[in-house]
C-alpha positions, 0 to 999 in steps of 0.5 A, spaced: 771 184 860 772 187 867 767 188 872 767 196 873 764 195 880 771 192 882 775 197 878 772 202 882 773 199 888 780 198 888 781 205 886 777 208 892 782 203 896 788 205 893 786 213 893 786 212 901 792 209 901 794 215 897 792 219 902 795 215 908 802 215 904 802 223 902 800 224 910 806 220 912 810 223 907 809 231 910 809 228 917 817 225 916 819 232 912 816 236 918 820 231 923 826 232 918 827 239 918 827 240 925 832 234 926 836 237 920 836 243 924 839 240 930 844 235 926 847 241 923 847 245 929 851 239 932 856 238 927 860 244 927 861 243 935 863 236 934 868 238 928 871 244 933 872 239 939 874 233 936 879 238 932 881 241 939 883 234 942 887 233 935 891 240 936 892 238 944 896 232 942 900 234 937 901 241 940 909 238 942 907 238 950 907 231 953 899 231 954 895 224 955 889 221 956 886 214 958 881 215 952 886 216 947 891 211 948 890 204 944 890 198 948 896 193 947 891 188 946 884 188 945 880 183 949 873 185 950 869 189 944 862 193 944 859 194 938 853 199 938 847 199 932 843 205 931 836 204 927 829 206 927 823 204 931 818 204 924 819 202 918 815 205 912 823 208 910 825 204 904 832 200 906 834 204 912 833 199 918 835 193 913 842 196 911 843 198 918 842 191 920 846 188 915 852 193 917 852 191 924 851 184 923 857 184 918 862 188 924 859 183 929 862 177 925 868 181 924 869 183 931 867 176 934 872 173 929 878 177 932 876 178 939 875 174 944 869 177 948 864 181 944 857 184 946 852 188 943 847 194 944 841 196 938 837 202 938 830 202 935 825 196 935 827 194 927 835 193 929 832 189 936 828 184 931 834 184 926 839 181 931 834 177 934 833 174 928 840 173 927 841 170 933 845 175 936 844 176 944 843 183 946 846 186 952 842 192 952 836 195 947 834 202 946 827 204 944 826 211 947 830 214 941 825 217 936 827 223 932 829 228 937 834 224 941 836 228 947 843 230 950 842 228 957 839 221 955 845 220 950 850 222 955 847 217 960 849 211 955 856 215 954 858 215 961 857 208 962 862 206 956 867 211 959 867 207 965 867 201 962 873 203 958 877 206 964 876 200 968 878 195 963 871 192 961 872 194 954 877 196 949 873 198 943 867 201 942 864 200 934 858 204 933 854 203 926 849 208 924 848 213 918 852 218 917 848 225 914 852 228 909 846 232 905 839 231 904 841 228 897 847 223 901 847 219 906 852 214 908 851 207 912 858 208 916 862 204 921 866 208 926 871 206 932 869 211 937 873 208 943 879 209 943 878 216 941 885 216 938 882 213 932 877 219 931 883 224 932 887 220 927 881 221 922 880 228 923 888 229 922 887 226 915 882 231 913 884 237 917 888 243 914 896 243 915 895 250 918 891 247 924 897 243 927 901 250 927 896 252 932 899 255 939 895 254 945 896 257 952 894 252 957 891 254 964 891 252 969 895 245 966 894 241 959 892 235 964 886 239 967 884 241 960 884 235 957 881 231 963 875 235 961 875 236 953 877 229 951 871 226 955 866 231 952 869 230 945 866 223 946 859 225 949 858 230 944 861 225 938 856 220 940 850 224 940 852 226 933 851 219 931 844 219 934 843 226 931 845 223 924 841 217 924 835 220 926 835 226 920 837 220 915 831 216 918 826 222 916 829 222 909 829 215 908 822 215 910 820 222 906 823 219 900 819 212 901 813 215 902 813 220 896 815 214 891 809 211 894 804 217 893 807 217 886 806 210 884 799 210 887 797 216 883 800 212 877 796 206 879 789 211 880 790 213 873 791 206 870 784 203 874 781 210 871 782 208 864 780 201 865 774 203 869 772 208 863 773 202 858 769 198 862 764 202 863 763 204 856 763 197 853 758 195 859 754 201 856 755 199 849 753 192 850 747 194 854 745 198 848 746 193 843 742 188 847 736 193 847 737 195 840 736 187 838 731 187 843 727 193 839 729 189 832 726 182 834 719 185 837 718 189 829 
């Protein structure tokens, strides 16, 4: 027969755990709402400026920019992987680490010189376990990545691409599409022409007929717009990763809270049966003792 005291002790322990998971769920929900608002606000701007670059390149004018031109030979590549600093978010970090290591293997097989950078303590640990040496590690990005912090990284990538230090930049992150859908994504952000081509495939045909009047010149406008489009795209990757992490944690903690509730119900039933059995046994012993005294 199960010991009622042990069952009650387990039930209290699971109740305490349920309080913790419920609190974590509420915190993740609050952070998710704020992160989603920031990601949604950035989406329209990111899509529009990327479409603007695409329209400029298709405007029929002789416009060009070094960030739009692919290298004749890719000799050096950079990989950036965005993960979280904390766990308790189901398979979010694991999916990013697996996708990052897979792309790392593909790059090292094709390109002579490759380097990797990882954001998030979980990703840093995962790549260290995979024996991948990292050039840079970032742990300052939580659920509120700032544009200023991302811009510092973006400028470093732009300078490295301009000087020929890198010929390609791939980013592994979780794209936020909706509350019910987040997709592990690998995108080539440099050269920027790869993003323009992707925009062309999904854009309406009417957008290619847009007529622009350039003041003072197409070159000066591209000089400003093209680097900005890269920066906001990279920032959007960080925003998507932040909101996707909070969604994953919110769902995971909600599931843990519900499972804890089911365990408490099951243990309560077992506790009541064990307690009734203990009482019945004691009553039978008492009755047996009374009968023996007669």
